[in-house]
C-alpha positions as CSV (number, residue, x, y, z in Angstrom):
1,M,99.4,51.6,39.3
2,N,97.0,54.5,40.1
3,I,98.6,57.6,41.3
4,S,97.5,60.8,41.8
5,K,99.5,63.6,39.9
6,V,100.5,66.8,41.3
7,T,100.1,70.0,39.2
8,S,101.5,72.8,41.3
9,Q,105.3,71.5,41.4
10,E,107.0,69.4,39.1
11,N,107.3,65.7,39.8
12,I,110.8,64.7,41.1
13,L,112.1,61.2,41.1
14,L,114.9,60.2,43.3
15,V,116.8,56.9,42.6
16,G,119.2,54.7,44.8
17,F,120.9,51.4,44.7
18,P,123.9,49.6,46.3
19,S,127.1,51.3,44.8
20,N,130.3,52.3,46.1
21,G,130.3,53.1,49.9
22,L,126.5,52.3,49.7
23,V,126.0,56.0,49.4
24,G,122.8,55.6,47.4
25,T,121.4,53.0,49.9
26,F,121.9,55.1,53.0
27,T,121.0,58.3,51.6
28,I,117.8,57.3,49.9
29,S,116.6,55.1,52.7
30,Y,117.1,58.1,55.4
31,L,115.3,60.4,53.3
32,I,112.4,57.7,53.0
33,H,111.9,57.7,56.9
34,N,113.0,61.3,57.7
35,L,110.3,62.6,55.1
36,D,107.7,59.9,56.1
37,M,107.4,58.6,52.4
38,K,105.0,56.0,51.7
39,Q,105.4,52.8,49.8
40,I,103.0,52.7,46.5
41,G,104.2,50.3,44.5
42,E,107.4,47.8,43.5
43,I,109.2,46.9,40.5
44,D,109.6,43.0,39.7
45,H,112.0,41.0,37.2
46,P,111.9,37.4,36.5
47,D,115.8,37.3,36.8
48,L,116.1,39.1,40.3
49,P,117.0,36.7,43.1
50,P,114.1,35.5,45.3
51,T,114.8,37.7,47.9
52,L,112.6,39.8,50.3
53,F,113.5,41.9,53.4
54,V,111.4,42.0,56.8
55,E,111.6,45.7,58.8
56,D,109.3,46.0,61.8
57,G,107.4,42.6,61.0
58,E,106.4,44.0,57.4
59,I,107.6,42.3,54.2
60,L,109.5,44.4,51.9
61,P,110.2,43.5,48.2
62,P,113.9,44.5,47.1
63,I,112.7,47.3,44.5
64,R,110.4,49.9,46.1
65,I,108.7,52.8,44.9
66,Y,107.7,55.5,47.5
67,K,105.9,59.0,47.5
68,K,105.1,62.1,49.4
69,N,103.6,65.1,47.4
70,N,105.6,65.7,44.3
71,I,108.6,63.6,45.4
72,F,108.9,60.0,44.3
73,V,111.5,57.4,45.2
74,I,112.7,54.1,43.8
75,M,115.0,52.3,45.9
76,S,116.7,48.9,45.5
77,D,118.1,46.8,48.2
78,L,120.0,44.3,45.8
79,P,122.9,45.4,43.6
80,F,122.6,44.7,39.9
81,D,124.6,42.4,37.6
82,P,125.4,43.8,34.0
83,Y,122.4,42.1,32.5
84,L,119.8,43.4,34.7
85,A,121.1,47.2,34.9
86,Y,119.9,47.9,31.7
87,D,116.4,46.5,32.4
88,F,116.2,48.1,35.6
89,A,117.1,51.6,33.7
90,E,114.5,51.1,31.5
91,S,112.0,50.3,33.5
92,I,112.7,53.3,35.6
93,L,112.1,55.5,32.4
94,Q,108.7,53.9,31.5
95,Y,107.9,54.7,35.3
96,C,109.1,58.1,34.6
97,K,107.0,58.8,31.4
98,K,104.0,57.4,32.8
99,N,104.0,59.4,36.0
100,D,104.8,62.6,34.5
101,I,108.2,62.9,36.2
102,Q,110.2,66.1,34.9
103,K,113.3,65.4,36.3
104,I,115.4,62.4,38.1
105,I,118.3,62.6,40.7
106,I,120.5,59.7,41.1
107,V,122.5,59.2,44.3
108,S,126.0,57.3,44.1
109,G,129.4,57.1,45.6
110,M,132.6,57.7,43.9
111,E,135.5,55.5,45.4
112,T,138.4,57.8,47.0
113,I,140.5,55.9,49.3
114,N,142.4,59.3,50.1
115,K,139.4,61.4,50.8
116,D,139.0,63.5,54.0
117,P,136.7,61.7,56.4
118,K,135.5,64.8,57.8
119,A,134.6,66.8,54.5
120,P,134.0,64.3,51.7
121,K,133.3,66.3,48.2
122,I,130.2,65.9,46.1
123,Y,130.3,66.2,42.3
124,G,127.1,66.5,39.9
125,L,127.1,65.2,36.4
126,V,123.9,66.1,34.3
127,T,122.4,64.3,31.2
128,H,121.0,67.6,29.7
129,Q,122.1,71.2,29.7
130,S,119.0,72.2,31.5
131,L,120.2,71.1,34.7
132,E,123.3,72.9,34.6
133,E,121.8,75.9,36.6
134,V,121.2,73.1,39.6
135,L,124.7,72.4,39.8
136,Y,125.8,76.3,39.6
137,T,122.9,77.1,41.9
138,N,123.6,74.8,44.7
139,Q,127.6,75.0,44.5
140,I,127.8,71.5,43.4
141,S,131.3,71.0,41.6
142,K,131.0,69.4,38.2
143,F,132.3,65.9,37.5
144,L,134.9,66.5,35.1
145,T,136.8,63.4,34.2
146,G,136.5,59.6,35.0
147,S,134.9,56.4,33.9
148,I,131.5,54.9,34.8
149,F,130.4,51.5,34.5
150,G,127.6,49.3,35.5
151,T,124.2,50.5,36.9
152,D,125.2,54.2,36.9
153,A,126.5,54.0,33.2
154,A,123.0,52.0,32.2
155,M,121.0,54.9,33.8
156,I,123.0,57.7,32.0
157,T,123.1,56.1,28.8
158,V,119.2,55.4,29.0
159,F,118.0,59.0,30.4
160,R,120.6,61.0,28.1
161,K,118.9,59.6,25.3
162,S,115.4,60.6,26.7
163,K,113.5,64.0,27.1
164,I,113.8,63.5,31.0
165,P,117.1,65.1,32.3
166,A,119.1,63.3,35.1
167,L,121.2,64.7,38.0
168,I,123.9,62.0,39.1
169,L,125.1,63.1,42.3
170,Y,128.7,61.5,43.2
171,T,130.2,61.7,46.7
172,E,133.5,60.5,47.7
173,C,133.4,57.3,49.8
174,H,135.5,54.5,50.8
175,P,135.5,51.8,48.0
176,F,135.7,48.8,50.5
177,F,133.4,49.7,53.5
178,P,130.0,51.2,54.1
179,D,130.3,54.8,54.3
180,P,127.6,56.5,56.0
181,E,129.4,59.5,56.5
182,A,129.4,60.2,52.8
183,S,126.0,59.9,52.4
184,I,125.2,62.8,54.8
185,I,126.8,65.3,52.4
186,A,124.4,63.7,49.6
187,I,121.4,64.0,51.9
188,T,122.0,67.6,52.8
189,T,122.8,68.3,49.0
190,I,119.7,66.9,47.9
191,A,117.7,68.8,50.7
192,K,118.8,72.1,49.3
193,V,118.2,71.2,45.5
194,L,114.9,70.3,46.5
195,N,114.4,73.1,49.0
196,I,113.2,70.7,51.8
197,K,114.2,70.5,55.6
198,V,116.1,67.2,56.7
199,D,117.7,66.7,60.1
200,T,120.5,64.3,59.7
201,T,121.0,64.1,63.6
202,D,119.5,60.3,63.7
203,I,121.8,59.1,60.9
204,Q,125.0,60.6,62.6
205,K,124.2,59.0,65.9
206,K,124.2,55.6,64.0
207,M,127.2,55.3,62.1
208,E,128.6,52.6,63.6
209,R,125.5,50.4,63.8
210,L,124.8,50.9,60.0
211,R,128.4,49.8,59.0
212,I,128.0,46.8,60.9
213,Q,124.6,46.2,59.7
214,H,125.3,46.4,56.0
215,R,128.5,44.8,55.9
216,N,127.0,42.0,53.9
217,L,125.3,44.0,51.5
218,M,128.8,45.9,50.8
219,E,130.4,42.7,50.3
220,E,127.6,41.9,47.8
221,T,127.9,45.2,46.2
222,I,131.8,44.7,45.6
223,R,131.3,41.6,43.8
224,A,128.7,43.1,41.6
225,L,130.8,46.0,41.1
226,Q,133.7,43.8,39.9
227,Q,131.6,41.8,37.9
228,Q,130.5,45.0,36.1
229,Q,133.9,46.1,35.7
230,L,135.0,42.6,33.9
231,E,132.0,42.7,31.6
232,N,132.7,46.4,30.5
233,Q,136.1,45.8,29.6
234,P,136.5,46.1,26.0
235,S,137.7,42.8,23.7
236,R,139.5,45.2,21.7
237,A,140.7,48.7,21.4
238,P,137.7,51.3,20.4
239,Q,138.0,52.6,17.0
240,I,139.1,56.0,17.8
241,Y,142.5,54.2,19.1
242,R,143.3,52.0,16.4
């Protein structure tokens, strides 16, 4: 895949996939359309279920790569089972190395039943100390305590061992229903981090339609998350607790 390199600004990769509240899906999809990004490639895997999507008559693969200027995007419309999560993370790391990506931003949801629907909070986690300043500058609260599993954990594990720093943004969201409201704060936070302008008027007008359209994907995502939780339960106590 031939991609022109941008030397005046650092190359940044945004990553989104179905997770709690579909926050990553809503956020990245909206940014792609709002910024008029162009699809430049796709990621395939022999173990992915045979799935295609159609949008405005165009056939789309489930994992797509987009680009505009120095901003790259990798978006998946399929939730991953535990066996594919690490392959997905490794393929993104290799893509970053080949295309001189200096940092990545991963967007996900943090399940919170008692959140304020009008003001969900966003938290950040970084794999390298070099991104701590991004949290401070953009007034993003640090994710201090909790458990991470599944695709999120696979991504963090792979990138914390690499030289490419990753910022993971977790927005409070409903755990069982599509939550486009939560994605708005993720969109505006990313816009601040990247110093770009993004109008969220359109997504605010389509809240109910987005919830209805994405019910099936939310059900698939919940099943995948439950499977990831089961797969990640240790069969015996960790050494430190013996």
